[in-house]
N, C-alpha and C positions, 0 to 999 in steps of 0.2 A: 501494500500499499506507499502510494507516495507523500510529500509532505502534503500536498494540495490537501488531500483525501481527508487525513488525520486532525485536522485544525479545521474552524469557523471562524479566520480571519481571513482576509482579501490575499490575493496570493502575491508576495513582492517581487515584482523584476528590476534586473539589472538592464538597463539601457547602456550601449558602448560604444563610440563611434569614434574614429578619429575627424578632422575637420573638414572641411568644403562639401564636395558632393556625398561624401561617405554620413554627415552629420547632417544634412540636406533630407537623403532618402531616412535616416531614421526619424527625423520629429514626422514625415511622412505618417511615420506607423501609429503616433498617438494617439487616433480612436481606437483604436485595438486594446490598448494598454487603460480605458479611462474604469472599468473598477479593478485595478490596481495599484499597490504605493508602489510608485517606479522610484530610481534612481536613476540618471543620467547620468552618464560621464563621457568627454572628452579635453582637447586639449586645448580650447581656446577659452577663455573668462568667460567672453565678449557671448557666445554660445547662451547664456543661462536668461538672458532676453525671449530665447525660445522655447522655455519650459515653463511649463503651467507655475507655480505659484505652491502647489498644494504636494511637489514632485521635489525631490533630492533633487540637489545636483552638484557636480564635483568634477575638478580638474584634474587632469595630472600632466606627466613633462610631454611635452610631444620629442618623437623618436622618430629614427627610421633605423633599417639593419646595416646604416651606413656609421652611426653612431652607439660602441656597443655601452657606452659608461651610461649614455641615456635612456639606450634599451632597456638597462638591466634597471636604473631608476625607477624608469616607468613600470618594469615586471613588479618591484616591490610594492610599491603603491598600488596597483593594482591585487595583488594579495590581500597588503589590507585592507580596500573597499569590501571584497569579496567575504573575504571574513570578517569583516566588522556587520556587512549586509544580511549575509543570510540567504541569497538569495533563492525562489524557486526557480526561476528559469533567468537565465541571461539570453540579451540577443546579442547580436550585432550585424549592420552591415558593413564595416570593415575596415579593417588595417591593423597594423599592429596594435591597438589597445585592445579591439579586440578579440584578437587573437587570446591574449590573456589571462581578458576576462573569464572567454570561454575553457581554458583549461585551466583553471584555477574553481571557478565553475562546479566545473563538472567530475574536481576529484573532490565537491564538497557534496557534490552526490544531486546539485541541481539540474536539469534538463540545460538543452543550450538548442539554442536556432545563429545558426549565418547563414544573412542575405548576399549574398552577390551583388557587387552595385551594376546593372545597371547596364554601366559604359564597357563592361567584361562581355563582349558582343562573341568574340570568337573563341576565348579560353575562360576557363575558373583563373581568378589573378592567386597570387600566391598566397597568398594568405588564405582563400578558401581550398587549397590545397593543401593548403599542409593541416588546415585544421579538421578536413575533414576526417580523419579515424577519431578525432576525438570529441565528434560534434552531435549532440542529439541527431539533429536532422540542417544537412546543407540545399539552399537552396538558389536556385539559376534565375535567373528572369530569360531567359534565351531553350530555350523549349530545348534546339538545337546542340546545345553545350551542354544541358544534363543530361542530352541523351548518347554523348560522345563520354562524355563527365562520369556516366552512372550515378548526379546530383538526383534533388528533388525540383521538378518543374509547376506553377502551380497558376502560373501564370505574369507576366510582364504586371507587377504588383507596385512598384514606385518610379 
């Protein structure tokens, strides 16, 4: 029995994305989170204005695979966030922060979903490819990409 079915509280969602298009796509999912307690995590403090006042908003250091020190700082911050928030579900639309959040969330028993960016029309992103073995669900917004890579497709939702 999952944690969601054993308690009478609203599900806790950790919604994570890097900046730019990844963040925009995550924000388009907000209506799906109406009946949940949501913590939003991204790399830009100015993105707080996009988040409902009833939700928690947190910022992690921005990093790429080329800056190992900042990547480790990001990972440690996300580990702490996942540990403290104990989400039931972790969802990401992309890049490094989402990768780490899904990995750590899965370790703690959360269900995890990666929605690959609509921009990845030819192949899965590197992050989606790396998170695939560890995520509960990976979605592509392109039917042919989903078929070729073995991930799920439920329409171009974002």
